[in-house]
N, C-alpha and C positions, 0 to 999 in steps of 0.2 A: 738505507733509505726505507726499506719495508718495515723494519723494527720501529721506526718512527711513528707509524700509523697503526700499530697493533692494538691500541686502545679503542679504535673505531669498531672493530668486529663485535665486541660485547654490546656496544650501543646500537648497532644495526640490528642485531638479534633481538634486543630488548623491544625495539619498535616493530619488528617484522613478525614476531611470534603471535601477538594478539590478533593481528589481521589474518594470519594463517589459520587460526582457530575457528574463524567464521567464514572460511572459504566456501564458495558456492559449488554445489555438485548436483548432478541429476539424481532424482529420487530413484530408489530401486523399484522393481516391479511390484513387490509386496507393499512398499510404502505408498506408491502411486494408487494401488487398488484401495487401500485404506482411506486415503484422502478423497478419491473420487466417490467412494461410497458415502462418506460423511457429508461432502458438499452437495452431492445429488439429493440426499435426504433433506437438505436445507433449501433446495430449489435452484441451486447453481447448475449450469449446463455448459456444453461446449468447452469442457476442460481439456486444454491442449498441452499444457506444460506444467510439470511439478518439479521444483528445485528445492534443495535443502540448503538453508543458510543458518548455521548455528543450531538453535533449538526450535527453528520454525521452518515450515514449508512455505514457499512462495509459489502461488498458483495463478496461471492465466486462465480466466474463465469468463462466462457470462453470468451476471448476477440474476437473481430472481426477477428483477425489473427489466432485464434484457440488455444491460450495459456491459461493455467490455471492461473488465476489472482485473486488478492484481489483488489476490486475497492472501493475507498472512494467516497461517494456521499453526497453532501450537502443536509441536510434534508429539507430545505425550498425551494431551487430552483431546486433540483434534478439534478444539474450539477455534472459531474465527476470532482473530485478534484485531485485524484491521482490514478494511476494504478500500482500495483506491482505484479511481478510474485509470485505465491504461492510456 
């Protein structure tokens, strides 16, 4: 019976691996310090959470206009890619 479904494992792995490559994790202390410094220089404040998803940081903060936002920041350049209201 088990041998009958052996073909499913490669299919499951094929679809699972790409999603695992972009799994979310907390930023390290060093990464967080870099992001906080960069965003503070741009006027963001109240930065409370920095996560890593793929090649981006996802940050909960207050925008320069005072709105609660989620900010996507490029991990390499630290440039703001997108800002969305929380």
